[in-house]
C-alpha positions in Angstrom: 65.1 77.4 10.3 61.4 78.0 10.4 61.0 76.0 13.6 62.4 78.8 15.8 60.1 81.5 14.5 57.3 82.6 16.7 53.8 81.4 16.1 52.7 85.0 15.3 55.1 85.2 12.4 53.8 82.0 11.0 50.2 83.2 11.2 51.1 86.5 9.6 52.9 84.7 6.8 49.8 82.7 6.1 47.7 85.9 5.9 50.2 87.5 3.6 50.3 84.5 1.4 46.6 84.5 1.1 46.5 88.2 0.2 49.2 87.7 -2.4 47.2 84.8 -4.0 44.2 87.0 -4.3 46.1 89.7 -6.2 48.3 87.5 -8.4 46.2 84.4 -9.1 46.8 84.7 -12.8 50.5 84.5 -12.4 51.7 81.0 -13.3 54.8 81.3 -11.3 53.0 81.9 -8.0 52.1 78.6 -6.3 48.8 78.1 -4.6 48.2 78.7 -0.9 48.2 75.0 -0.2 51.7 74.6 -1.9 53.1 77.5 0.2 51.7 76.1 3.4 53.3 72.8 2.7 56.6 74.5 2.2 56.3 76.0 5.6 55.5 72.6 7.1 58.4 70.7 5.5 60.9 73.2 7.0 61.6 75.9 4.6 62.0 79.5 5.7 59.4 82.2 5.0 61.9 84.0 2.9 62.2 81.0 0.6 58.4 80.5 0.4 57.3 84.0 -0.4 57.9 86.0 -3.7 59.6 89.4 -3.5 57.6 92.6 -4.2 58.9 96.0 -5.1 58.7 98.7 -2.4 58.1 101.4 -5.0 54.6 102.9 -5.3 53.3 102.0 -8.7 52.3 104.9 -10.9 48.7 105.9 -11.1 46.7 104.8 -14.1 44.0 106.8 -15.8 41.1 107.3 -13.5 43.4 107.3 -10.5 43.8 103.4 -10.3 47.2 101.8 -9.5 48.9 99.5 -12.0 50.3 96.2 -10.7 53.6 95.1 -12.2 54.1 91.3 -12.9 56.1 89.4 -10.4 59.6 88.6 -11.3 60.2 84.8 -12.2 62.2 82.9 -9.6 64.1 79.6 -10.0 65.5 77.2 -7.4 68.3 78.3 -5.2 70.1 75.0 -5.6 71.0 72.8 -8.5 68.7 70.0 -9.6 71.7 67.9 -10.6 73.0 68.2 -7.1 69.6 67.3 -5.7 69.3 64.2 -7.8 72.8 63.1 -6.9 71.9 63.2 -3.3 68.6 61.5 -3.8 69.9 58.8 -6.0 72.6 58.0 -3.5 70.1 57.7 -0.8 67.9 55.5 -3.0 70.8 53.1 -3.4 71.3 53.1 0.3 67.6 52.2 0.8 68.1 49.3 -1.6 71.1 48.2 0.4 68.9 48.2 3.5 70.5 51.2 5.1 67.4 53.3 5.3 67.7 53.7 9.1 70.6 56.1 8.6 68.7 58.5 6.3 66.2 61.3 6.9 62.8 60.7 5.4 62.0 64.5 5.4 65.2 65.3 3.6 64.7 62.7 0.8 61.0 63.7 0.5 62.1 67.4 0.1 64.6 66.4 -2.6 61.9 64.6 -4.6 59.4 67.3 -4.0 61.7 70.1 -5.2 62.5 68.1 -8.4 58.9 67.7 -9.2 58.1 71.3 -8.2 60.7 72.8 -10.5 59.8 70.7 -13.5 62.4 67.9 -13.1 59.8 65.1 -12.5 60.8 63.3 -15.7 64.4 63.2 -14.6 63.4 61.9 -11.2 61.0 59.3 -12.6 63.5 57.9 -15.2 66.4 58.0 -12.8 64.4 56.1 -10.1 63.3 53.5 -12.6 66.8 52.9 -13.8 68.0 52.5 -10.2 65.3 49.9 -9.6 66.2 48.0 -12.7 69.9 48.0 -11.9 69.1 46.7 -8.4 66.9 43.9 -9.8 69.7 42.8 -12.2 72.1 42.7 -9.3 69.7 40.7 -7.1 69.2 38.2 -10.0 73.0 37.8 -10.4 73.6 37.4 -6.6 70.7 35.1 -5.6 68.7 33.5 -8.4 71.1 32.5 -11.0 73.5 30.7 -8.6 70.5 28.7 -7.3 69.9 27.0 -10.7 70.2 23.2 -10.6 73.7 22.1 -11.6 72.6 19.1 -13.6 69.9 16.4 -14.2 69.2 13.9 -11.4 66.6 11.2 -10.8 66.7 11.4 -7.0 63.4 12.9 -5.9 64.9 14.2 -2.7 67.7 16.0 -4.5 65.3 17.3 -7.1 63.1 18.6 -4.3 66.0 20.4 -2.6 67.2 22.0 -5.9 63.7 23.2 -6.7 63.3 24.6 -3.3 66.5 26.6 -3.6 65.3 28.2 -6.9 61.9 29.1 -5.4 63.4 30.4 -2.2 65.8 32.6 -4.1 63.0 34.1 -6.2 61.0 34.7 -3.0 64.0 36.4 -1.4 64.5 38.7 -4.3 60.8 39.5 -4.3 60.8 40.3 -0.6 64.0 42.5 -1.0 62.5 44.3 -4.0 59.1 45.0 -2.5 60.7 46.1 0.8 62.9 48.8 -0.9 60.1 49.7 -3.4 57.7 50.3 -0.5 60.1 52.8 1.1 60.9 54.4 -2.2 57.1 54.9 -2.8 56.9 56.8 0.4 59.8 59.1 -0.6 58.4 59.7 -4.1 54.8 60.1 -3.0 54.5 63.7 -4.3 55.9 62.5 -7.7 53.1 59.8 -7.8 50.5 62.3 -7.0 51.5 65.0 -9.4 53.9 64.0 -12.1 52.7 60.4 -13.0 49.2 61.6 -13.6 50.3 64.5 -15.8 52.8 62.3 -17.7 50.4 59.4 -17.9 53.0 56.9 -16.6 52.6 54.2 -13.9 53.3 55.1 -10.3 56.6 54.0 -8.9 55.2 50.9 -7.2 53.5 49.7 -10.4 56.6 50.5 -12.4 58.6 48.6 -9.9 56.4 45.5 -10.5 56.7 45.9 -14.2 60.5 46.1 -13.9 60.4 43.0 -11.7 58.6 41.1 -14.5 61.0 42.4 -17.1 64.2 41.7 -15.3 63.3 38.7 -13.1 60.4 36.9 -14.6 62.2 36.3 -17.8 64.0 33.4 -19.5 65.8 31.5 -18.2 64.7 32.5 -14.7 61.0 32.0 -15.3 61.6 28.6 -17.0 63.6 27.3 -14.0 61.0 28.6 -11.6 58.1 27.0 -13.4 60.1 23.8 -13.8 60.8 23.8 -10.1 57.1 24.2 -9.2 56.1 21.4 -11.5 58.9 19.2 -10.2 57.8 19.7 -6.6 54.1 19.1 -7.4 55.1 15.8 -9.2 57.2 14.7 -6.3 54.4 15.3 -3.9 52.0 13.4 -6.2 54.4 10.5 -6.1 54.0 10.3 -2.3 57.0 12.3 -1.1 56.9 15.2 1.3 58.0 18.6 0.1 58.3 22.1 1.5 55.0 23.5 0.6 55.8 27.0 1.8 58.5 27.5 -0.8 56.0 26.7 -3.6 53.2 28.8 -2.0 55.5 31.8 -1.6 56.6 31.7 -5.2 53.0 31.2 -6.4 51.9 34.3 -4.4 54.5 36.3 -6.2 53.1 35.4 -9.6 49.6 36.0 -8.3 50.5 39.6 -7.4 52.1 40.3 -10.8 49.8 41.1 -13.7 50.6 40.9 -17.4 51.3 44.5 -18.6 50.1 43.7 -22.1 46.7 42.2 -21.1 43.6 44.3 -21.0 41.8 42.3 -18.3 44.8 42.5 -15.8 45.6 38.8 -16.1 48.0 37.6 -13.4 51.2 35.9 -14.4 50.0 32.9 -12.5 47.1 32.5 -14.8 49.3 33.3 -17.8 52.3 31.1 -17.1 52.0 28.8 -14.1 48.4 27.5 -14.3 48.6 26.3 -18.0 51.9 24.5 -17.2 50.4 22.9 -14.1 47.2 21.8 -15.9 49.2 20.4 -18.9 51.5 18.4 -16.5 48.5 17.3 -14.5 46.7 16.0 -17.6 49.7 13.9 -18.7 50.1 12.6 -15.1 46.5 11.6 -14.5 46.1 10.1 -17.9 48.8 7.6 -17.2 47.8 7.3 -13.6 44.3 6.1 -14.6 45.7 3.3 -16.7 48.2 2.3 -14.0 45.5 2.1 -11.3 43.2 0.0 -13.5 46.0 -2.5 -14.0 47.0 -2.7 -10.4 43.8 -2.2 -8.4 40.3 -3.8 -8.1 37.2 -1.6 -8.3 36.9 -0.6 -4.6 40.6 0.2 -4.3 40.5 2.1 -7.6 37.7 4.2 -6.2 39.5 4.9 -3.0 42.7 6.0 -4.9 40.7 8.2 -7.2 38.8 9.9 -4.3 42.1 10.3 -2.5 43.5 12.1 -5.6 40.5 14.5 -5.6 41.1 15.3 -1.9 44.9 15.8 -2.5 44.4 18.1 -5.4 41.8 20.1 -3.5 44.3 20.5 -0.6 47.1 21.3 -3.0 45.1 24.1 -4.7 44.4 25.7 -1.3 47.8 25.3 0.3 50.2 25.5 -2.7 48.5 26.8 -5.8 45.5 29.1 -6.1 41.8 28.3 -5.6 41.4 29.6 -9.2 43.0 26.4 -10.4 40.8 24.1 -8.3 38.0 23.8 -10.9 40.0 23.1 -14.0 42.2 20.7 -12.1 39.1 18.8 -11.0 37.9 18.7 -14.6 41.1 17.0 -15.5 40.7 14.4 -12.8 37.1 13.8 -13.7 38.0 13.3 -17.4 40.9 10.9 -17.0 40.1 9.1 -13.7 36.3 8.9 -13.8 34.8 9.6 -17.2 37.3 7.5 -19.1 36.8 4.4 -17.0 33.1 4.4 -16.0 32.0 1.1 -17.6 35.4 -0.5 -16.8 35.1 0.1 -13.1 31.4 -0.8 -12.9 31.8 -4.1 -14.9 35.2 -5.0 -13.3 35.0 -8.8 -12.7 34.9 -10.0 -9.1 35.0 -6.5 -7.7 32.7 -4.3 -9.8 29.2 -3.1 -9.0 27.7 -6.6 -8.7 30.4 -7.7 -6.3 30.0 -4.6 -4.1 26.2 -5.2 -4.0 26.6 -8.9 -3.1 28.9 -8.1 -0.2 26.9 -5.0 1.0 29.9 -2.7 0.7 27.9 0.5 1.4 31.0 2.7 1.8 32.4 1.6 -1.5 29.0 2.1 -3.2 28.7 5.6 -1.7 32.2 6.4 -2.9 31.2 5.1 -6.4 28.1 7.3 -6.3 30.1 10.4 -5.2 32.6 10.0 -8.0 30.1 9.1 -10.7 27.9 12.1 -10.0 30.9 14.4 -10.6 30.7 13.8 -14.4 27.7 14.2 -16.7 27.7 10.6 -18.0 28.3 9.1 -14.6 24.8 9.0 -13.2 23.3 7.6 -16.4 26.0 4.9 -16.4 25.3 4.0 -12.8 21.5 4.0 -13.4 21.9 1.7 -16.4 24.2 -0.7 -14.5 21.8 -0.8 -11.5 18.9 -1.6 -13.8 20.9 -4.4 -15.4 22.0 -6.0 -12.1 18.5 -5.8 -10.7 17.0 -7.4 -13.9 19.7 -10.0 -13.8 19.0 -10.9 -10.2 15.3 -10.9 -10.9 15.8 -13.3 -13.8 17.6 -15.7 -11.4 14.7 -15.5 -9.0 12.3 -16.2 -11.9 14.4 -19.2 -12.9 14.5 -20.4 -9.3 10.7 -20.3 -9.1 10.6 -22.9 -11.8 13.1 -25.1 -10.1 11.0 -28.2 -10.3 11.5 -28.3 -14.0 11.0 -26.3 -17.2 7.6 -25.0 -16.2 7.6 -25.2 -12.4 4.4 -26.6 -11.1 3.3 -28.0 -14.5 6.5 -30.0 -14.8 6.1 -31.2 -11.2 2.5 -32.4 -11.9 3.7 -34.2 -15.1 6.4 -35.9 -13.1 4.0 -36.9 -10.4 1.6 -38.4 -12.9 4.4 -40.3 -14.5 5.5 -41.8 -11.2 2.0 -42.8 -10.3 1.4 -44.4 -13.6 4.4 -46.7 -13.3 3.0 -48.6 -10.3 0.0 -48.7 -8.0 1.1 -51.1 -5.3 2.1 -50.5 -1.7 5.7 -51.0 -2.4 5.8 -48.2 -5.0 7.5 -44.9 -4.0 5.3 -42.1 -2.9 5.3 -39.2 -5.3 6.3 -35.9 -4.0 3.7 -33.5 -2.7 3.4 -31.3 -5.7 1.0 -28.8 -4.0 3.3 -28.1 -1.1 6.4 -27.8 -3.4 4.7 -25.4 -5.8 3.3 -23.3 -3.0 6.7 -23.2 -1.3 8.3 -22.0 -4.6 5.6 -19.3 -5.0 6.1 -18.1 -1.4 9.9 -18.2 -1.8 9.8 -16.1 -5.0 7.8 -13.3 -3.3 10.0 -13.4 -0.2 13.1 -13.3 -2.4 11.7 -10.3 -4.3 10.9 -8.5 -1.0 14.4 -9.2 0.3 15.9 -7.9 -3.0 13.8 -4.8 -2.7 14.8 -4.2 0.9 18.5 -4.7 -0.1 18.3 -2.1 -2.8 16.2 0.3 -0.8 18.7 0.3 2.0 21.5 0.8 -0.5 19.6 3.6 -2.3 19.1 5.4 1.1 22.6 4.9 2.6 24.9 4.8 -0.4 23.1 6.7 -3.2 21.6 9.5 -1.0 18.0 8.8 -2.1 18.8 9.9 -5.6 15.5 10.2 -7.6 17.0 9.2 -10.9 18.4 6.0 -9.5 15.1 5.4 -7.8 13.2 5.5 -11.1 15.8 3.2 -12.6 15.4 0.7 -9.8 11.6 0.8 -10.1 11.8 0.2 -13.8 14.1 -2.8 -13.3 11.8 -4.4 -10.7 8.8 -3.8 -12.9 10.6 -5.4 -15.8 11.6 -8.7 -14.2 8.4 -9.0 -12.1 6.2 -8.7 -15.2 8.4 -11.1 -17.1 7.2 -13.8 -14.7 3.6 -14.4 -15.9 2.9 -16.1 -12.6 3.8 -13.1 -10.5 0.2 -11.9 -9.8 -0.7 -15.4 -8.6 2.4 -15.7 -6.5 1.8 -12.4 -4.8 -1.8 -13.3 -4.1 -0.6 -16.6 -2.6 1.9 -14.8 -0.4 -0.7 -12.4 0.9 -3.1 -15.4 1.5 -0.4 -17.2 3.4 0.2 -14.2 5.7 -3.5 -13.6 6.3 -4.3 -17.1 7.3 -5.4 -18.0 10.8 -2.9 -19.8 12.8 0.2 -18.4 11.1 3.1 -19.1 13.6 6.2 -17.1 14.3 4.9 -13.6 13.3 3.0 -11.0 15.3 0.3 -8.8 13.9 2.7 -5.9 13.5 5.2 -8.1 11.6 2.5 -9.4 9.4 1.4 -5.8 8.7 4.9 -4.8 7.8 5.2 -7.8 5.4 2.0 -6.8 3.7 3.1 -3.3 3.3 6.2 -4.5 1.5 4.1 -6.8 -0.6 2.0 -3.8 -1.7 5.2 -2.2 -2.8 5.9 -5.2 -5.1 2.3 -5.2 -6.2 2.8 -1.7 -7.6 5.1 -3.1 -10.2 2.5 -5.6 -11.5 1.0 -4.3 -14.7 -1.7 -7.0 -15.0 -3.6 -6.0 -11.8 -6.8 -7.5 -13.1 -5.1 -10.9 -13.1 -4.0 -10.3 -9.5 -7.6 -9.3 -8.6 -8.9 -12.6 -10.0 -6.5 -14.7 -7.9 -6.9 -12.5 -4.8 -10.7 -12.8 -5.0 -10.4 -16.6 -5.1 -8.0 -16.8 -2.2 -10.1 -14.3 -0.2 -13.3 -16.2 -0.8 -11.7 -19.4 0.6 -10.4 -17.6 3.6 -13.8 -16.1 4.3 -15.9 -19.2 3.6 -13.6 -21.5 5.5 -13.0 -19.2 8.4 -9.3 -19.1 7.9 -8.6 -15.3 8.1 -6.3 -14.2 10.9 -8.7 -11.4 11.7 -11.3 -9.2 10.1 -9.3 -6.1 10.8 -6.3 -7.6 9.0 -8.4 -8.4 5.9 -10.0 -5.0 5.8 -6.6 -3.3 6.4 -5.3 -5.2 3.3 -8.3 -4.1 1.4 -7.7 -0.5 2.4 -4.1 -0.8 1.1 -5.4 -2.1 -2.3 -7.9 0.6 -2.5 -5.2 3.3 -2.0 -3.2 1.7 -4.8 -5.9 0.9 -7.4 -8.9 3.0 -6.4 -12.4 2.1 -5.3 -13.4 0.2 -8.4 -10.7 -2.3 -7.8 -12.0 -3.3 -4.4 -15.7 -2.8 -4.8 -16.4 -6.5 -5.4 -14.0 -7.4 -2.6 -15.9 -5.2 -0.2 -19.1 -6.8 -1.5 -17.8 -10.1 -0.3 -17.3 -8.8 3.2 -20.7 -7.3 3.1 -22.2 -10.7 2.1 -20.5 -12.3 5.0 -22.0 -9.8 7.4 -25.5 -10.1 5.9 -25.3 -13.9 6.0 -24.4 -13.8 9.7 -27.5 -11.7 10.3 -29.6 -13.9 8.1 -28.5 -17.1 10.0 -29.3 -15.4 13.3 -32.8 -14.6 12.0 -33.2 -18.2 10.7 -32.3 -19.7 14.1 -34.7 -17.4 15.8 -37.4 -18.5 13.3 -36.6 -22.2 13.9 -36.8 -21.7 17.7 -40.0 -19.8 17.5 -41.8 -22.5 15.4 -40.5 -25.3 17.7 -39.0 -27.1 14.8 -35.8 -29.0 15.9 -33.9 -29.8 12.7 -31.7 -32.9 12.7 -28.8 -30.9 11.2 -27.3 -27.7 12.6 -27.1 -25.7 9.3 -25.0 -22.6 8.6 -25.5 -21.0 5.2 -23.6 -18.2 3.5 -25.5 -16.3 0.9 -23.2 -14.8 -1.8 -24.1 -12.2 -4.4 -23.0 -13.9 -7.7 -21.2 -10.9 -9.1 -19.0 -10.4 -6.1 -17.7 -13.9 -5.6 -15.3 -15.6 -8.0 -17.5 -18.7 -8.7 -19.3 -19.9 -11.8 -23.0 -19.4 -12.0 -23.6 -23.2 -12.6 -23.1 -25.3 -9.5 -21.5 -28.7 -9.5 -24.0 -31.5 -9.7 -24.5 -33.6 -6.5 -27.3 -35.8 -5.2 -27.8 -34.8 -1.5 -29.0 -37.4 1.0 -32.4 -36.9 2.6 -31.1 -35.3 5.7 -29.4 -32.5 3.8 -32.3 -32.0 1.4 -34.7 -31.5 4.3 -32.4 -28.9 6.0 -31.7 -27.0 2.8 -35.4 -26.8 1.9 -36.2 -25.4 5.3 -33.7 -22.6 4.8 -34.9 -21.9 1.2 -38.5 -21.4 2.4 -37.3 -19.0 5.1 -35.0 -17.0 2.8 -37.5 -16.7 -0.1 -40.2 -15.6 2.3 -38.1 -12.6 3.1 -36.7 -11.9 -0.4 -39.0 -12.2 -3.4 -37.7 -12.6 -6.9 -34.4 -14.2 -6.0 -33.1 -17.6 -6.9 -30.8 -19.7 -4.7 -28.2 -22.0 -6.2 -26.4 -24.4 -3.9 -22.6 -24.7 -4.2 -21.6 -27.9 -2.5 -18.0 -27.7 -3.7 -17.5 -24.8 -1.2 -19.1 -26.3 1.8 -17.8 -28.3 4.7 -19.2 -30.5 7.5 -18.2 -31.5 11.0 -19.2 -35.1 11.7 -18.6 -37.4 14.7 -17.6 -41.0 13.6 -17.2 -44.0 15.9 -14.5 -46.4 15.0 -13.5 -49.7 16.7 -11.0 -47.9 19.1 -12.6 -44.5 19.7 -14.7 -41.7 18.3 -13.3 -38.9 16.1 -14.7 -35.6 15.0 -14.0 -35.3 11.3 -14.0 -32.0 9.3 -14.7 -32.9 5.7 -16.0 -31.2 2.6 -19.7 -31.5 1.6 -18.8 -33.8 -1.2 -16.8 -36.1 1.2 -19.8 -36.1 3.6 -22.1 -37.3 0.8 -19.6 -40.1 0.0 -19.3 -41.1 3.6 -23.1 -41.3 4.1 -23.2 -44.1 1.4 -21.4 -46.4 3.8 -24.2 -45.9 6.5 -26.3 -49.0 5.5 -23.6 -51.5 4.4 -21.5 -53.9 6.5 -17.9 -53.2 7.4 -16.7 -55.9 5.1 -18.8 -54.9 2.1 -17.5 -52.8 -0.8 -18.8 -50.0 -3.0 -17.2 -49.8 -6.4 -16.2 -46.5 -8.0 -19.0 -46.7 -10.5 -21.6 -47.3 -7.7 -20.4 -44.2 -5.8 -20.4 -42.1 -8.9 -23.9 -43.1 -9.9 -25.2 -42.6 -6.3 -23.7 -39.2 -5.7 -23.7 -37.7 -9.3 -20.5 -35.9 -8.3 -18.3 -34.9 -11.4 -15.6 -37.5 -12.0 -12.6 -35.2 -11.4 -14.1 -33.9 -8.2 -15.0 -37.5 -7.1 -11.5 -38.8 -7.6 -10.1 -35.9 -5.5 -12.6 -36.7 -2.7 -11.9 -40.4 -2.7 -8.2 -39.8 -2.8 -8.4 -37.6 0.3 -10.5 -40.2 2.2 -8.6 -43.3 1.2 -5.1 -42.4 0.0 -4.1 -39.5 2.2 -2.6 -39.4 5.7 -5.9 -40.2 7.4 -7.4 -43.3 5.6 -11.1 -43.2 6.6 -11.9 -45.5 3.7 -9.9 -48.5 2.4 -9.1 -48.6 -1.3 -8.9 -51.9 -3.1 -6.3 -52.5 -4.5 -4.1 -50.1 -2.4 -2.4 -47.3 -4.3 -2.0 -43.5 -4.5 -4.3 -43.0 -7.5 -8.0 -43.6 -7.9 -9.2 -45.3 -11.1 -12.6 -46.5 -12.4 -11.9 -50.1 -11.5 -11.3 -49.5 -7.8 -13.6 -50.4 -4.9 -13.8 -48.9 -1.4 -14.9 -50.0 2.1 -15.2 -48.3 5.5 -12.0 -48.5 7.6 -13.4 -49.6 11.0 -9.9 -50.1 12.3 -8.9 -46.5 11.8 -7.2 -44.8 14.8 -5.4 -41.6 15.4 -4.1 -39.7 18.5 -6.2 -36.6 17.8 -9.8 -36.2 18.6 -10.5 -33.7 15.9 -9.2 -34.5 12.5 -9.3 -32.3 9.3 -9.6 -34.3 6.1 -8.1 -31.9 3.5 -9.1 -32.3 -0.1 -6.1 -33.1 -2.3 -5.6 -30.0 -4.4 -2.8 -28.1 -6.1 -2.5 -24.5 -4.8 -0.8 -23.2 -7.9 -2.7 -23.6 -11.1 -1.5 -26.1 -13.7 -1.2 -25.4 -17.4 -4.9 -26.1 -18.3 -6.2 -24.1 -15.3 -3.9 -21.2 -16.1 -5.0 -21.3 -19.8 -8.7 -21.2 -18.7 -8.0 -18.3 -16.3 -6.2 -16.4 -19.0 -9.0 -16.9 -21.5 -11.5 -15.6 -19.0 -9.3 -12.6 -18.2 -8.9 -11.8 -21.9 -12.7 -11.9 -22.4 -13.1 -9.6 -19.4 -10.5 -7.2 -20.9 -12.4 -7.0 -24.2 -15.6 -5.9 -22.3 -13.6 -3.4 -20.2 -11.9 -2.0 -23.2 -15.1 -1.5 -25.1 -16.8 0.0 -22.0 -13.8 2.4 -21.7 -14.0 3.4 -25.3 -17.8 4.1 -25.1 -17.3 6.1 -21.9 -14.6 8.3 -23.5 -16.5 8.8 -26.7 -19.7 9.6 -24.9 -17.9 12.4 -23.1 -15.7 13.7 -26.0 -18.1 13.0 -28.9 -15.3 13.2 -31.5 -11.7 12.0 -31.3 -8.9 11.1 -33.5 -7.6 7.5 -33.5 -4.3 8.2 -31.8 -5.9 10.3 -29.1 -8.5 7.7 -28.4 -5.9 4.9 -28.1 -3.8 7.0 -25.8 -6.7 7.9 -23.6 -7.9 4.3 -23.4 -4.4 3.2 -22.5 -4.2 5.8 -19.8 -7.5 4.9 -18.2 -6.9 1.2 -18.3 -3.3 1.3 -17.1 -4.5 0.9 -13.5 -5.9 -2.5 -14.3 -3.8 -3.8 -17.2 -1.6 -2.6 -20.1 -3.8 -2.8 -23.2 -2.4 -3.6 -26.6 -3.0 -0.9 -29.2 -4.0 -3.6 -31.7 -6.5 -5.0 -29.3 -7.9 -1.5 -28.8 -8.2 -1.1 -32.6 -10.1 -4.4 -32.8 -12.5 -3.3 -30.1 -13.1 0.0 -32.0 -13.9 -1.9 -35.1 -16.4 -4.0 -33.2 -18.1 -1.0 -31.8 -18.3 0.5 -35.3 -20.0 -2.7 -36.5 -22.5 -2.5 -33.6 -23.1 1.2 -34.3 -21.7 2.7 -31.2 -19.2 4.7 -33.2 -18.8 5.8 -36.8 -15.7 6.5 -38.7 -15.3 10.0 -40.1 -14.6 10.8 -43.7 -10.9 11.5 -43.0 -10.6 7.8 -41.9 -8.5 8.9 -38.9 -11.2 10.0 -36.4 -14.5 8.7 -34.9 -17.8 10.2 -33.9 -20.0 8.9 -31.1 -23.5 7.7 -32.0 -26.2 8.6 -29.5 -28.5 5.6 -29.2 -29.6 5.4 -25.5 -32.5 3.0 -26.1 -30.5 0.5 -28.1 -28.2 -0.2 -25.2 -30.7 -2.6 -23.7 -31.0 -4.9 -26.7 -30.1 -8.5 -26.0 -27.0 -8.5 -28.1 -25.5 -5.6 -26.1 -26.5 -6.5 -22.6 -23.0 -7.9 -21.9 -21.4 -4.7 -22.9 -23.8 -2.7 -20.7 -23.0 -4.8 -17.6 -19.3 -4.7 -18.3 -19.3 -1.0 -18.5 -21.6 -0.3 -15.6 -20.8 -3.0 -13.1 -18.1 -0.9 -11.4 -20.2 2.2 -11.0 -23.7 0.9 -10.2 -24.7 0.6 -6.5 -24.6 -2.9 -5.0 -28.4 -2.7 -4.4 -29.2 -1.7 -8.0 -26.9 -4.4 -9.4 -28.4 -7.0 -7.0 -31.7 -6.3 -8.7 -30.2 -6.8 -12.1 -28.5 -10.0 -11.3 -30.9 -12.2 -9.4 -28.8 -15.3 -8.9 -27.4 -16.0 -5.5 -25.5 -18.9 -4.1 -26.0 -21.0 -1.0 -23.3 -22.8 0.8 -23.4 -25.4 3.5 -20.7 -23.8 5.6 -20.2 -25.1 9.1 -21.2 -28.7 9.2 -23.6 -31.2 10.7 -23.0 -33.4 13.7 -24.3 -36.9 13.0 -24.9 -39.7 15.4 -22.4 -42.6 15.4 -25.0 -45.2 14.3 -25.5 -43.6 10.9 -22.3 -45.3 9.8 -23.5 -48.7 10.7 -21.4 -49.3 13.8 -22.6 -52.5 15.5 
């Protein structure tokens, strides 16, 4: 009606309405301007919108003011029952999907009028009842007929029946939400005005509550949850299901919240998730047992990881991501945590088998699964330690493969074979030196290979995990230090790689091997033992000129300095310094000889060694030099002592060598022999070829110690190159043997090296002697460390002192607390320390002058040797050593060749 009115009338109406509102604002029956304007917009006439006023002029009040009469109350022009009847009929049509034939404005006006004229309660309750009736109808028509007719074991049939129930629920939900959405638009004014005043849910929320009450109820909810669980179980068993049906039903439960919960918990979290988790726990508990019985370790890990991936996909595509975490916890509990040790220790396929076959992918899968659970990483770390220690024990046992005690057993066996017969026909005993050296080198190489294997595995499979790295380091340290020969073996391995003439390896490859060797060296706790062996091997390389290069030697020294500090390599660097000074001294000596026009019969090369730097004893082996050597050595002594006063030179013939040209019947040969061997050969200068010298005659003429003499004679008469003849023939030298010059000797080589028979690996007696010397050095080092600490701290408790001494000495060796206690007692007796009255702490006694008493000079030197400068220490220790190094060419006639 109002649509045909002119615009002017509409404007005038608005002004009038506004004026009326100003005058009658207190009247409860007069609607606001906004309400009146909405009436005009929805299509009502102005006559219906405006109240009626009297045309009579109101009587004057006192003072001449007009009195305004109250407006007469007005009610609706139509019946509310009739309005509700029309609206309810249209709501039913909306629920029946006939909304296209209805007028939205008309239905909205019906609802608006009912709320406006105080019938909102009737409208709300009536709409709610219509929704409930519709839900009951939908349940009867679609959901209940979809219930499974009976129990079946066919997974395909069970899947189809479950899908029917879930699709029926989804269809009812879609139908309900579609009609409820339209109804919410029609009842929008009721939601905005009535529901807030009446404190009731809006129509949409009430519709969801009704859906829960009439649809999500037994037995419908039970069938729905059973169908969801059935379909999930069927998919876990390997069959294909219609995921969309499950996902649609789950989405319904996610959108519905429990009306009775304070935190708005969804029905999914209340009903579906607990059922899914309970079913999953039962399933995977039995699944874990079944897989252990039917699969090996790698296959078990693949199946378990596949289960994790499947469940992750299932929570994203079927269930809710909210279920992902608790579902993973169930898998971790029943598939991983419950079987950690079983999988790792599975025979023929566990951790050891995977490591043996380098199954990096399987090991990486093992790491990924084990790191999911709290106890997994510690279990893996423990297992790795055990397998490394076990493999290391096998290497240690293999290094003693010659018998119960390795080289010692081999030497005993060799001696036994030699004692059984001494004739030509007797079997030649095995070369013990080469076998023991080969075992030592093989042990170190096997350790390096094992370290490379686990480093590669740690990087590729274990993602460089620091906890596992510490476990591996502890394992290597354990089995390496179990082998008491490991410091000697490592030193031998380095010695072998730094020798001149090493074939098959370039400088770069040698450097790589040495870097790896340093890695193994880090695990050695008795680094002072390694230092003693390394000094001996280095000394032989330097004195015999066997180093591959000076750069390689100094590079190795730099690596050791990085690992152990300057004190560790100070003496080693002193050896290099002595070699350099000796070269300069020899050049000066030759210039001196040339200047004085003295032409010595022997070309002498001497290496002067500082006694504290080199690993030799102060007392030299006795030897009676021939006249030629005495004259040459005295010439050098006079020259050296003229330049350095206050020093004493001691010859060390056991470390020298000589080059001599010998004429045999067939040809001349240049022999490289030791100084002792040269002294023995010179005895045959003045005798005939068919004459003999007995063992006792040689011994008395040379004054060489018996053990050393037997080694030299054995190398000259019993080795590969027989320069002398032994009578009777045999492999061993005894006191009753005699020797003659082998004039018939011949060899294809011009230059021949006569090596001294020696065992590279120490035997039992030598090792015991070395151990005793090391223990003695450790006593002095421990006492010096205690004095150094107490001098700085002045007062310390016993436990603190022991801990600090252990910490400072750990870079060289691992001290025993009982040994530290004994050293403390010794220092108390010698008045370096005093025990306090509490008997648990010590004080330092300041006695600077007493340090130089003769009974404490050893302690002073032991404590200061590492810190004093080489020049100052050289002045304290005035003993040097002289070595005949290069050799002396002799004329052929000195051997009596006729």
